[in-house]
N, CA and C atoms as a LAMMPS dump frame, in Angstrom:
ITEM: TIMESTEP
0
ITEM: NUMBER OF ATOMS
654
ITEM: BOX BOUNDS ff ff ff
-5.0000000000000000e+02 5.0000000000000000e+02
-5.0000000000000000e+02 5.0000000000000000e+02
-5.0000000000000000e+02 5.0000000000000000e+02
ITEM: ATOMS id mol type element x y z
1 1 1 N 206.938 54.931 40.765
2 1 2 C 206.45 56.318 40.811
3 1 3 C 205.921 56.757 39.44
4 2 1 N 206.671 56.376 38.38
5 2 2 C 206.249 56.737 37.022
6 2 3 C 204.894 56.128 36.685
7 3 1 N 204.712 54.847 37.019
8 3 2 C 203.449 54.163 36.738
9 3 3 C 202.307 54.778 37.534
10 4 1 N 202.602 55.2 38.77
11 4 2 C 201.566 55.826 39.595
12 4 3 C 201.096 57.138 38.965
13 5 1 N 202.068 57.945 38.519
14 5 2 C 201.706 59.219 37.883
15 5 3 C 200.943 58.98 36.586
16 6 1 N 201.392 58.005 35.845
17 6 2 C 200.721 57.671 34.579
18 6 3 C 199.275 57.249 34.843
19 7 1 N 199.076 56.412 35.862
20 7 2 C 197.741 55.946 36.215
21 7 3 C 196.868 57.093 36.7
22 8 1 N 197.456 58.006 37.483
23 8 2 C 196.706 59.155 37.994
24 8 3 C 196.277 60.067 36.848
25 9 1 N 197.162 60.278 35.892
26 9 2 C 196.825 61.111 34.738
27 9 3 C 195.754 60.454 33.882
28 10 1 N 195.824 59.137 33.752
29 10 2 C 194.816 58.4 33
30 10 3 C 193.437 58.597 33.634
31 11 1 N 193.358 58.393 34.947
32 11 2 C 192.072 58.528 35.639
33 11 3 C 191.532 59.959 35.543
34 12 1 N 192.409 60.925 35.717
35 12 2 C 191.982 62.325 35.656
36 12 3 C 191.49 62.696 34.266
37 13 1 N 192.195 62.22 33.24
38 13 2 C 191.807 62.536 31.858
39 13 3 C 190.488 61.868 31.478
40 14 1 N 190.303 60.639 31.933
41 14 2 C 189.052 59.928 31.664
42 14 3 C 187.886 60.633 32.359
43 15 1 N 188.09 61.042 33.593
44 15 2 C 187.038 61.748 34.334
45 15 3 C 186.678 63.055 33.649
46 16 1 N 187.683 63.763 33.165
47 16 2 C 187.433 65.024 32.456
48 16 3 C 186.6 64.782 31.2
49 17 1 N 186.924 63.719 30.454
50 17 2 C 186.16 63.386 29.255
51 17 3 C 184.719 63.052 29.604
52 18 1 N 184.542 62.235 30.63
53 18 2 C 183.195 61.842 31.043
54 18 3 C 182.351 63.054 31.428
55 19 1 N 182.909 63.925 32.237
56 19 2 C 182.17 65.093 32.704
57 19 3 C 181.866 66.055 31.559
58 20 1 N 182.794 66.183 30.622
59 20 2 C 182.569 67.084 29.493
60 20 3 C 181.462 66.564 28.579
61 21 1 N 181.357 65.239 28.439
62 21 2 C 180.289 64.659 27.62
63 21 3 C 178.93 64.884 28.269
64 22 1 N 178.858 64.71 29.57
65 22 2 C 177.608 64.951 30.286
66 22 3 C 177.204 66.424 30.15
67 23 1 N 178.17 67.324 30.333
68 23 2 C 177.89 68.757 30.218
69 23 3 C 177.421 69.117 28.812
70 24 1 N 178.085 68.558 27.803
71 24 2 C 177.707 68.833 26.41
72 24 3 C 176.305 68.334 26.103
73 25 1 N 175.937 67.195 26.675
74 25 2 C 174.603 66.62 26.444
75 25 3 C 173.515 67.496 27.054
76 26 1 N 173.781 68.013 28.226
77 26 2 C 172.806 68.879 28.888
78 26 3 C 172.715 70.232 28.19
79 27 1 N 173.857 70.721 27.736
80 27 2 C 173.827 71.982 26.999
81 27 3 C 173.071 71.802 25.679
82 28 1 N 173.297 70.695 25.001
83 28 2 C 172.574 70.391 23.764
84 28 3 C 171.069 70.456 24.007
85 29 1 N 170.612 69.826 25.069
86 29 2 C 169.188 69.821 25.401
87 29 3 C 168.68 71.224 25.697
88 30 1 N 169.456 71.972 26.487
89 30 2 C 169.03 73.324 26.849
90 30 3 C 168.925 74.247 25.656
91 31 1 N 169.91 74.186 24.76
92 31 2 C 169.924 75.067 23.591
93 31 3 C 168.797 74.709 22.62
94 32 1 N 168.643 73.406 22.358
95 32 2 C 167.606 72.97 21.414
96 32 3 C 166.217 73.342 21.931
97 33 1 N 165.945 73.032 23.178
98 33 2 C 164.609 73.311 23.723
99 33 3 C 164.327 74.804 23.759
100 34 1 N 165.34 75.603 24.129
101 34 2 C 165.123 77.054 24.191
102 34 3 C 164.899 77.632 22.805
103 35 1 N 165.655 77.149 21.81
104 35 2 C 165.483 77.638 20.443
105 35 3 C 164.089 77.301 19.906
106 36 1 N 163.61 76.104 20.225
107 36 2 C 162.262 75.704 19.799
108 36 3 C 161.218 76.591 20.462
109 37 1 N 161.355 76.78 21.769
110 37 2 C 160.375 77.61 22.502
111 37 3 C 160.401 79.061 22.026
112 38 1 N 161.6 79.574 21.736
113 38 2 C 161.707 80.947 21.236
114 38 3 C 161.029 81.09 19.882
115 39 1 N 161.184 80.055 19.031
116 39 2 C 160.581 80.104 17.699
117 39 3 C 159.059 80.033 17.789
118 40 1 N 158.558 79.162 18.636
119 40 2 C 157.101 79.023 18.792
120 40 3 C 156.522 80.253 19.484
121 41 1 N 157.226 80.715 20.542
122 41 2 C 156.857 81.932 21.267
123 41 3 C 155.401 81.917 21.737
124 42 1 N 155.028 80.812 22.357
125 42 2 C 153.672 80.661 22.873
126 42 3 C 153.687 79.692 24.049
127 43 1 N 152.83 79.935 25.027
128 43 2 C 152.737 79.043 26.181
129 43 3 C 151.876 77.814 25.901
130 44 1 N 151.21 77.779 24.768
131 44 2 C 150.327 76.667 24.425
132 44 3 C 151.149 75.393 24.25
133 45 1 N 150.677 74.305 24.861
134 45 2 C 151.304 72.978 24.741
135 45 3 C 152.691 72.89 25.387
136 46 1 N 152.991 73.81 26.282
137 46 2 C 154.256 73.704 27.031
138 46 3 C 154.038 72.732 28.183
139 47 1 N 154.252 71.461 27.925
140 47 2 C 153.863 70.423 28.885
141 47 3 C 155.04 69.835 29.66
142 48 1 N 156.273 70.175 29.257
143 48 2 C 157.445 69.576 29.898
144 48 3 C 158.117 70.574 30.831
145 49 1 N 158.334 70.149 32.058
146 49 2 C 159.018 71 33.024
147 49 3 C 160.465 71.21 32.599
148 50 1 N 160.905 72.459 32.627
149 50 2 C 162.275 72.769 32.218
150 50 3 C 163.251 72.351 33.317
151 51 1 N 164.301 71.644 32.917
152 51 2 C 165.326 71.171 33.856
153 51 3 C 166.638 71.91 33.641
154 52 1 N 167.016 72.096 32.369
155 52 2 C 168.238 72.8 32.018
156 52 3 C 167.868 74.15 31.429
157 53 1 N 168.592 75.203 31.778
158 53 2 C 168.231 76.544 31.332
159 53 3 C 169.295 77.122 30.407
160 54 1 N 168.85 77.945 29.488
161 54 2 C 169.721 78.748 28.645
162 54 3 C 169.239 80.188 28.741
163 55 1 N 170.19 81.126 28.657
164 55 2 C 169.831 82.535 28.767
165 55 3 C 168.934 82.929 27.596
166 56 1 N 167.781 83.485 27.925
167 56 2 C 166.852 83.91 26.888
168 56 3 C 165.882 84.934 27.469
169 57 1 N 165.549 85.932 26.685
170 57 2 C 164.59 86.938 27.14
171 57 3 C 163.189 86.337 27.224
172 58 1 N 162.992 85.18 26.57
173 58 2 C 161.679 84.528 26.567
174 58 3 C 161.636 83.303 27.479
175 59 1 N 162.484 83.292 28.51
176 59 2 C 162.544 82.114 29.384
177 59 3 C 161.18 81.826 30.018
178 60 1 N 160.821 80.533 30.021
179 60 2 C 159.614 80.064 30.68
180 60 3 C 159.956 78.808 31.483
181 61 1 N 159.204 78.522 32.544
182 61 2 C 159.522 77.347 33.375
183 61 3 C 159.168 76.019 32.721
184 62 1 N 158.402 76.066 31.635
185 62 2 C 158.044 74.843 30.929
186 62 3 C 158.486 74.949 29.467
187 63 1 N 158.466 73.814 28.775
188 63 2 C 158.98 73.769 27.408
189 63 3 C 158.113 72.871 26.529
190 64 1 N 158.244 73.047 25.218
191 64 2 C 157.601 72.155 24.256
192 64 3 C 158.438 70.899 24.029
193 65 1 N 159.618 70.861 24.627
194 65 2 C 160.562 69.756 24.411
195 65 3 C 160.885 69.104 25.755
196 66 1 N 160.885 67.783 25.767
197 66 2 C 161.283 67.029 26.956
198 66 3 C 162.801 67.132 27.081
199 67 1 N 163.26 67.967 27.996
200 67 2 C 164.696 68.24 28.09
201 67 3 C 165.498 67.017 28.546
202 68 1 N 164.946 66.254 29.453
203 68 2 C 165.675 65.081 29.937
204 68 3 C 165.877 64.085 28.801
205 69 1 N 164.819 63.795 28.073
206 69 2 C 164.944 62.829 26.972
207 69 3 C 165.853 63.369 25.874
208 70 1 N 165.78 64.673 25.621
209 70 2 C 166.636 65.282 24.604
210 70 3 C 168.104 65.194 25.003
211 71 1 N 168.387 65.388 26.279
212 71 2 C 169.774 65.283 26.746
213 71 3 C 170.292 63.855 26.605
214 72 1 N 169.423 62.876 26.817
215 72 2 C 169.817 61.474 26.648
216 72 3 C 170.113 61.181 25.176
217 73 1 N 169.323 61.763 24.278
218 73 2 C 169.593 61.601 22.843
219 73 3 C 170.949 62.216 22.488
220 74 1 N 171.221 63.393 23.03
221 74 2 C 172.516 64.017 22.789
222 74 3 C 173.65 63.171 23.335
223 75 1 N 173.441 62.635 24.524
224 75 2 C 174.434 61.769 25.152
225 75 3 C 174.718 60.544 24.282
226 76 1 N 173.669 59.947 23.739
227 76 2 C 173.831 58.761 22.891
228 76 3 C 174.705 59.066 21.682
229 77 1 N 174.511 60.237 21.101
230 77 2 C 175.307 60.632 19.942
231 77 3 C 176.768 60.829 20.326
232 78 1 N 177.03 61.56 21.389
233 78 2 C 178.41 61.844 21.791
234 78 3 C 179.136 60.579 22.253
235 79 1 N 178.413 59.694 22.938
236 79 2 C 179.015 58.423 23.36
237 79 3 C 179.39 57.588 22.137
238 80 1 N 178.537 57.606 21.123
239 80 2 C 178.874 56.865 19.907
240 80 3 C 180.137 57.433 19.269
241 81 1 N 180.291 58.753 19.294
242 81 2 C 181.493 59.368 18.739
243 81 3 C 182.736 58.874 19.473
244 82 1 N 182.643 58.728 20.786
245 82 2 C 183.765 58.195 21.561
246 82 3 C 184.073 56.77 21.126
247 83 1 N 183.031 55.985 20.939
248 83 2 C 183.212 54.594 20.511
249 83 3 C 183.939 54.525 19.176
250 84 1 N 183.575 55.405 18.253
251 84 2 C 184.233 55.435 16.936
252 84 3 C 185.719 55.764 17.085
253 85 1 N 185.998 56.77 17.894
254 85 2 C 187.379 57.215 18.054
255 85 3 C 188.235 56.151 18.753
256 86 1 N 187.601 55.353 19.597
257 86 2 C 188.32 54.314 20.341
258 86 3 C 188.609 53.072 19.508
259 87 1 N 188.041 52.989 18.33
260 87 2 C 188.249 51.792 17.51
261 87 3 C 189.694 51.687 17.032
262 88 1 N 190.283 50.513 17.233
263 88 2 C 191.608 50.195 16.713
264 88 3 C 191.527 48.807 16.074
265 89 1 N 191.925 48.655 14.824
266 89 2 C 191.841 47.331 14.173
267 89 3 C 192.599 46.27 14.971
268 90 1 N 191.926 45.183 15.252
269 90 2 C 192.533 44.034 15.939
270 90 3 C 193.057 44.35 17.336
271 91 1 N 192.518 45.404 17.958
272 91 2 C 192.975 45.757 19.308
273 91 3 C 191.833 46.439 20.063
274 92 1 N 191.286 45.753 21.067
275 92 2 C 190.166 46.287 21.843
276 92 3 C 190.609 46.922 23.155
277 93 1 N 191.923 47.128 23.328
278 93 2 C 192.431 47.646 24.593
279 93 3 C 191.815 48.991 24.956
280 94 1 N 191.785 49.916 24.003
281 94 2 C 191.273 51.253 24.282
282 94 3 C 189.795 51.221 24.62
283 95 1 N 189.046 50.403 23.897
284 95 2 C 187.622 50.296 24.195
285 95 3 C 187.388 49.68 25.572
286 96 1 N 188.173 48.677 25.917
287 96 2 C 188.002 48.01 27.203
288 96 3 C 188.39 48.908 28.373
289 97 1 N 189.458 49.689 28.202
290 97 2 C 189.96 50.498 29.305
291 97 3 C 189.357 51.894 29.36
292 98 1 N 188.868 52.365 28.225
293 98 2 C 188.3 53.714 28.192
294 98 3 C 186.809 53.727 27.918
295 99 1 N 186.402 53.131 26.792
296 99 2 C 185.003 53.279 26.383
297 99 3 C 184.032 52.596 27.343
298 100 1 N 184.249 51.313 27.632
299 100 2 C 183.305 50.58 28.488
300 100 3 C 183.159 51.214 29.874
301 101 1 N 184.26 51.512 30.588
302 101 2 C 184.129 52.158 31.897
303 101 3 C 183.498 53.546 31.809
304 102 1 N 183.785 54.244 30.698
305 102 2 C 183.234 55.59 30.514
306 102 3 C 181.726 55.548 30.403
307 103 1 N 181.198 54.585 29.643
308 103 2 C 179.743 54.472 29.494
309 103 3 C 179.087 54.215 30.845
310 104 1 N 179.659 53.305 31.61
311 104 2 C 179.105 52.982 32.931
312 104 3 C 179.12 54.199 33.837
313 105 1 N 180.248 54.894 33.882
314 105 2 C 180.378 56.068 34.756
315 105 3 C 179.46 57.196 34.313
316 106 1 N 179.355 57.4 33.004
317 106 2 C 178.503 58.468 32.487
318 106 3 C 177.04 58.2 32.82
319 107 1 N 176.615 56.97 32.654
320 107 2 C 175.228 56.614 32.976
321 107 3 C 174.929 56.926 34.444
322 108 1 N 175.833 56.534 35.32
323 108 2 C 175.634 56.783 36.752
324 108 3 C 175.652 58.276 37.063
325 109 1 N 176.633 58.992 36.507
326 109 2 C 176.749 60.428 36.751
327 109 3 C 175.556 61.177 36.183
328 110 1 N 175.172 60.821 34.968
329 110 2 C 174.065 61.495 34.299
330 110 3 C 172.761 61.288 35.069
331 111 1 N 172.536 60.067 35.513
332 111 2 C 171.318 59.761 36.263
333 111 3 C 171.289 60.525 37.587
334 112 1 N 172.424 60.636 38.236
335 112 2 C 172.513 61.369 39.506
336 112 3 C 172.205 62.845 39.311
337 113 1 N 172.77 63.438 38.253
338 113 2 C 172.542 64.857 37.984
339 113 3 C 171.08 65.122 37.651
340 114 1 N 170.5 64.286 36.817
341 114 2 C 169.087 64.464 36.456
342 114 3 C 168.204 64.336 37.689
343 115 1 N 168.512 63.352 38.534
344 115 2 C 167.734 63.159 39.76
345 115 3 C 167.846 64.374 40.666
346 116 1 N 169.026 64.974 40.737
347 116 2 C 169.217 66.151 41.586
348 116 3 C 168.462 67.366 41.044
349 117 1 N 168.266 67.415 39.719
350 117 2 C 167.555 68.519 39.098
351 117 3 C 166.04 68.351 39.184
352 118 1 N 165.6 67.115 39.234
353 118 2 C 164.161 66.837 39.268
354 118 3 C 163.892 65.662 40.197
355 119 1 N 163.406 65.964 41.383
356 119 2 C 163.171 64.917 42.372
357 119 3 C 162.033 63.983 41.967
358 120 1 N 161.262 64.4 40.956
359 120 2 C 160.167 63.549 40.481
360 120 3 C 160.69 62.368 39.655
361 121 1 N 161.961 62.436 39.268
362 121 2 C 162.552 61.409 38.418
363 121 3 C 163.221 60.342 39.274
364 122 1 N 162.89 59.079 39
365 122 2 C 163.505 57.96 39.706
366 122 3 C 164.875 57.663 39.098
367 123 1 N 165.916 57.672 39.927
368 123 2 C 167.279 57.53 39.438
369 123 3 C 167.525 56.183 38.768
370 124 1 N 166.99 55.121 39.333
371 124 2 C 167.186 53.792 38.746
372 124 3 C 166.487 53.69 37.395
373 125 1 N 165.322 54.315 37.289
374 125 2 C 164.604 54.296 36.009
375 125 3 C 165.37 55.084 34.95
376 126 1 N 165.981 56.189 35.357
377 126 2 C 166.783 56.981 34.425
378 126 3 C 167.951 56.151 33.913
379 127 1 N 168.622 55.429 34.803
380 127 2 C 169.741 54.587 34.394
381 127 3 C 169.289 53.512 33.406
382 128 1 N 168.146 52.904 33.675
383 128 2 C 167.627 51.871 32.765
384 128 3 C 167.284 52.46 31.4
385 129 1 N 166.647 53.639 31.423
386 129 2 C 166.295 54.306 30.165
387 129 3 C 167.547 54.689 29.384
388 130 1 N 168.549 55.151 30.121
389 130 2 C 169.803 55.532 29.481
390 130 3 C 170.455 54.35 28.772
391 131 1 N 170.586 53.252 29.476
392 131 2 C 171.227 52.062 28.916
393 131 3 C 170.464 51.554 27.703
394 132 1 N 169.138 51.548 27.808
395 132 2 C 168.306 51.064 26.702
396 132 3 C 168.459 51.943 25.463
397 133 1 N 168.414 53.259 25.657
398 133 2 C 168.514 54.154 24.504
399 133 3 C 169.926 54.184 23.935
400 134 1 N 170.931 54.161 24.805
401 134 2 C 172.313 54.113 24.326
402 134 3 C 172.543 52.884 23.449
403 135 1 N 172.01 51.753 23.881
404 135 2 C 172.176 50.51 23.121
405 135 3 C 171.444 50.585 21.788
406 136 1 N 170.23 51.113 21.815
407 136 2 C 169.437 51.217 20.587
408 136 3 C 170.11 52.144 19.58
409 137 1 N 170.547 53.311 20.047
410 137 2 C 171.187 54.267 19.14
411 137 3 C 172.535 53.751 18.637
412 138 1 N 173.26 53.056 19.494
413 138 2 C 174.56 52.518 19.073
414 138 3 C 174.372 51.556 17.9
415 139 1 N 173.341 50.74 17.95
416 139 2 C 173.068 49.807 16.859
417 139 3 C 172.71 50.562 15.58
418 140 1 N 171.939 51.636 15.716
419 140 2 C 171.551 52.413 14.541
420 140 3 C 172.737 53.164 13.941
421 141 1 N 173.517 53.796 14.792
422 141 2 C 174.619 54.614 14.306
423 141 3 C 175.803 53.778 13.808
424 142 1 N 176.003 52.622 14.413
425 142 2 C 177.164 51.794 14.057
426 142 3 C 177.095 51.284 12.621
427 143 1 N 175.901 51.22 12.06
428 143 2 C 175.749 50.696 10.701
429 143 3 C 176.158 51.715 9.635
430 144 1 N 176.403 52.966 10.039
431 144 2 C 176.734 54.027 9.092
432 144 3 C 178.252 54.154 8.938
433 145 1 N 178.716 54.547 7.753
434 145 2 C 180.165 54.518 7.479
435 145 3 C 180.996 55.553 8.237
436 146 1 N 180.413 56.702 8.59
437 146 2 C 181.202 57.729 9.262
438 146 3 C 180.301 58.624 10.106
439 147 1 N 180.929 59.433 10.957
440 147 2 C 180.161 60.341 11.816
441 147 3 C 179.712 61.574 11.051
442 148 1 N 180.635 62.238 10.374
443 148 2 C 180.328 63.508 9.713
444 148 3 C 179.985 63.343 8.242
445 149 1 N 180.608 62.411 7.552
446 149 2 C 180.354 62.235 6.13
447 149 3 C 181.359 62.982 5.27
448 150 1 N 181.287 62.761 3.978
449 150 2 C 182.226 63.375 3.039
450 150 3 C 181.994 64.877 2.905
451 151 1 N 180.709 65.276 2.88
452 151 2 C 180.345 66.688 2.779
453 151 3 C 178.92 66.851 3.286
454 152 1 N 178.383 68.059 3.202
455 152 2 C 177.049 68.335 3.751
456 152 3 C 175.935 67.611 3.007
457 153 1 N 176.221 67.11 1.814
458 153 2 C 175.217 66.386 1.031
459 153 3 C 175.243 64.881 1.28
460 154 1 N 176.201 64.441 2.092
461 154 2 C 176.308 63.011 2.409
462 154 3 C 175.286 62.668 3.489
463 155 1 N 174.209 62.021 3.103
464 155 2 C 173.118 61.721 4.032
465 155 3 C 173.352 60.436 4.82
466 156 1 N 174.311 59.619 4.371
467 156 2 C 174.557 58.345 5.035
468 156 3 C 175.701 58.476 6.052
469 157 1 N 175.513 59.353 7.001
470 157 2 C 176.487 59.522 8.078
471 157 3 C 175.722 59.712 9.387
472 158 1 N 176.385 59.482 10.481
473 158 2 C 175.72 59.514 11.788
474 158 3 C 175.127 60.884 12.071
475 159 1 N 175.864 61.939 11.769
476 159 2 C 175.404 63.296 12.06
477 159 3 C 174.073 63.607 11.365
478 160 1 N 173.957 63.254 10.093
479 160 2 C 172.729 63.512 9.345
480 160 3 C 171.574 62.658 9.864
481 161 1 N 171.838 61.365 10.013
482 161 2 C 170.791 60.445 10.461
483 161 3 C 170.342 60.776 11.883
484 162 1 N 171.288 61.142 12.74
485 162 2 C 170.939 61.487 14.123
486 162 3 C 169.984 62.674 14.171
487 163 1 N 170.183 63.64 13.276
488 163 2 C 169.275 64.788 13.243
489 163 3 C 167.838 64.37 12.998
490 164 1 N 167.648 63.435 12.073
491 164 2 C 166.302 62.95 11.76
492 164 3 C 165.735 62.1 12.89
493 165 1 N 166.574 61.207 13.431
494 165 2 C 166.118 60.319 14.512
495 165 3 C 165.725 61.115 15.747
496 166 1 N 166.57 62.073 16.142
497 166 2 C 166.298 62.844 17.351
498 166 3 C 165.09 63.75 17.162
499 167 1 N 164.947 64.336 15.975
500 167 2 C 163.776 65.183 15.705
501 167 3 C 162.486 64.38 15.837
502 168 1 N 162.488 63.175 15.296
503 168 2 C 161.324 62.3 15.409
504 168 3 C 161.076 61.915 16.861
505 169 1 N 162.157 61.691 17.595
506 169 2 C 162.074 61.23 18.98
507 169 3 C 161.526 62.288 19.921
508 170 1 N 161.968 63.538 19.748
509 170 2 C 161.607 64.59 20.699
510 170 3 C 160.522 65.529 20.179
511 171 1 N 160.08 65.326 18.927
512 171 2 C 159.205 66.309 18.289
513 171 3 C 157.72 66.09 18.437
514 172 1 N 157.314 65.167 19.309
515 172 2 C 155.889 64.856 19.43
516 172 3 C 155.014 66.057 19.724
517 173 1 N 155.482 66.939 20.597
518 173 2 C 154.751 68.169 20.92
519 173 3 C 155.303 69.345 20.123
520 174 1 N 156.62 69.381 19.964
521 174 2 C 157.28 70.524 19.341
522 174 3 C 156.924 70.7 17.865
523 175 1 N 156.919 69.613 17.101
524 175 2 C 156.686 69.744 15.659
525 175 3 C 155.282 70.276 15.347
526 176 1 N 154.209 69.739 15.962
527 176 2 C 152.886 70.326 15.7
528 176 3 C 152.81 71.805 16.095
529 177 1 N 153.488 72.167 17.201
530 177 2 C 153.491 73.57 17.629
531 177 3 C 154.264 74.436 16.639
532 178 1 N 155.367 73.915 16.128
533 178 2 C 156.145 74.641 15.128
534 178 3 C 155.384 74.769 13.815
535 179 1 N 154.597 73.743 13.492
536 179 2 C 153.836 73.762 12.231
537 179 3 C 152.829 74.909 12.207
538 180 1 N 152.317 75.292 13.362
539 180 2 C 151.362 76.398 13.394
540 180 3 C 152.008 77.714 12.968
541 181 1 N 153.339 77.769 13.063
542 181 2 C 154.061 78.976 12.661
543 181 3 C 154.831 78.795 11.364
544 182 1 N 155.444 77.631 11.187
545 182 2 C 156.332 77.412 10.054
546 182 3 C 155.739 76.527 8.964
547 183 1 N 154.603 75.926 9.243
548 183 2 C 153.987 75.055 8.253
549 183 3 C 154.838 73.823 7.975
550 184 1 N 155.004 73.499 6.7
551 184 2 C 155.735 72.289 6.314
552 184 3 C 157.229 72.359 6.627
553 185 1 N 157.715 73.535 6.959
554 185 2 C 159.137 73.694 7.273
555 185 3 C 159.463 73.356 8.727
556 186 1 N 158.449 73.01 9.507
557 186 2 C 158.646 72.777 10.936
558 186 3 C 159.664 71.675 11.224
559 187 1 N 159.49 70.541 10.575
560 187 2 C 160.408 69.427 10.825
561 187 3 C 161.823 69.758 10.358
562 188 1 N 161.928 70.426 9.206
563 188 2 C 163.244 70.828 8.703
564 188 3 C 163.936 71.754 9.696
565 189 1 N 163.183 72.68 10.256
566 189 2 C 163.737 73.602 11.252
567 189 3 C 164.326 72.83 12.426
568 190 1 N 163.578 71.854 12.937
569 190 2 C 164.032 71.094 14.095
570 190 3 C 165.252 70.245 13.757
571 191 1 N 165.237 69.6 12.594
572 191 2 C 166.369 68.752 12.208
573 191 3 C 167.646 69.574 12.026
574 192 1 N 167.537 70.716 11.371
575 192 2 C 168.707 71.569 11.164
576 192 3 C 169.239 72.075 12.5
577 193 1 N 168.338 72.495 13.367
578 193 2 C 168.718 72.956 14.701
579 193 3 C 169.498 71.879 15.448
580 194 1 N 168.992 70.673 15.428
581 194 2 C 169.639 69.549 16.117
582 194 3 C 171.02 69.274 15.527
583 195 1 N 171.108 69.248 14.204
584 195 2 C 172.401 68.965 13.565
585 195 3 C 173.437 70.04 13.885
586 196 1 N 173.013 71.277 13.889
587 196 2 C 173.934 72.372 14.214
588 196 3 C 174.481 72.209 15.623
589 197 1 N 173.602 71.885 16.567
590 197 2 C 174.046 71.765 17.95
591 197 3 C 174.858 70.489 18.193
592 198 1 N 174.596 69.442 17.435
593 198 2 C 175.445 68.249 17.534
594 198 3 C 176.852 68.572 17.058
595 199 1 N 176.959 69.316 15.958
596 199 2 C 178.275 69.714 15.457
597 199 3 C 178.988 70.611 16.455
598 200 1 N 178.251 71.55 17.048
599 200 2 C 178.849 72.43 18.054
600 200 3 C 179.381 71.609 19.227
601 201 1 N 178.619 70.59 19.602
602 201 2 C 179.051 69.729 20.699
603 201 3 C 180.323 68.974 20.374
604 202 1 N 180.413 68.449 19.149
605 202 2 C 181.612 67.727 18.726
606 202 3 C 182.833 68.64 18.765
607 203 1 N 182.669 69.855 18.255
608 203 2 C 183.786 70.803 18.217
609 203 3 C 184.255 71.16 19.626
610 204 1 N 183.308 71.393 20.516
611 204 2 C 183.665 71.786 21.871
612 204 3 C 184.298 70.63 22.647
613 205 1 N 183.832 69.417 22.407
614 205 2 C 184.342 68.263 23.143
615 205 3 C 185.759 67.868 22.729
616 206 1 N 186.087 68.046 21.45
617 206 2 C 187.408 67.64 20.942
618 206 3 C 187.72 66.204 21.367
619 207 1 N 186.796 65.307 21.066
620 207 2 C 186.898 63.912 21.509
621 207 3 C 188.16 63.243 20.989
622 208 1 N 188.482 63.46 19.72
623 208 2 C 189.657 62.821 19.144
624 208 3 C 190.931 63.177 19.891
625 209 1 N 191.114 64.463 20.176
626 209 2 C 192.319 64.918 20.876
627 209 3 C 192.371 64.365 22.295
628 210 1 N 191.22 64.338 22.961
629 210 2 C 191.188 63.853 24.34
630 210 3 C 191.461 62.351 24.414
631 211 1 N 190.894 61.601 23.492
632 211 2 C 191.13 60.157 23.481
633 211 3 C 192.593 59.861 23.16
634 212 1 N 193.171 60.61 22.244
635 212 2 C 194.585 60.431 21.9
636 212 3 C 195.476 60.678 23.11
637 213 1 N 195.132 61.701 23.882
638 213 2 C 195.898 61.997 25.093
639 213 3 C 195.76 60.881 26.112
640 214 1 N 194.536 60.395 26.292
641 214 2 C 194.283 59.31 27.243
642 214 3 C 195.039 58.051 26.84
643 215 1 N 195.088 57.78 25.546
644 215 2 C 195.751 56.576 25.048
645 215 3 C 197.226 56.554 25.414
646 216 1 N 197.836 57.717 25.565
647 216 2 C 199.258 57.781 25.928
648 216 3 C 199.507 57.268 27.335
649 217 1 N 198.448 57.301 28.185
650 217 2 C 198.617 56.909 29.576
651 217 3 C 198.266 55.429 29.808
652 218 1 N 197.842 54.726 28.77
653 218 2 C 197.481 53.313 28.924
654 218 3 C 198.732 52.448 28.855
């Protein structure tokens, strides 16, 4: 009976973590895209259909930011944070029982949700894109010494580098549109915005505490 309860709590806690990461990734996309659109405040070059919404007096059905791709970038960052927290020297148990199954489940859940929001999106293609980008970002982020860094001036940390990578990744339409208003500060605006929302996501997710709780049930 004890083992059954322990197993049930493990599954429930893992599911809660998975769902919270997906929610945080979608919220990250919604907030970033809405902030960019609010700053630009123009319908020009709004080429991406909005999938996730945030409350705004300037809401429009289209965006300067690809929300689906932005959410995948956010997901890649949060998944990497889970991987970091799951690391134990000379012991892969936590990664095998938590991280690996979590990535698989998140990819499936995320693809299903995106497909339900936009019928134009092929679910299998979303899963393939997710796996490819998760793998690419994991390789980039894993080479850095820490997620947050020693202080705000530490540029060699995942949080700082992710801001630059994601801005470059999603800024194809947004940055030129921002430049018409902000000039040379456009890219800085986008990078700072992304970093702020990544930090907000980390705080809300409380990944360390959740993983520690899950580890008790293994």
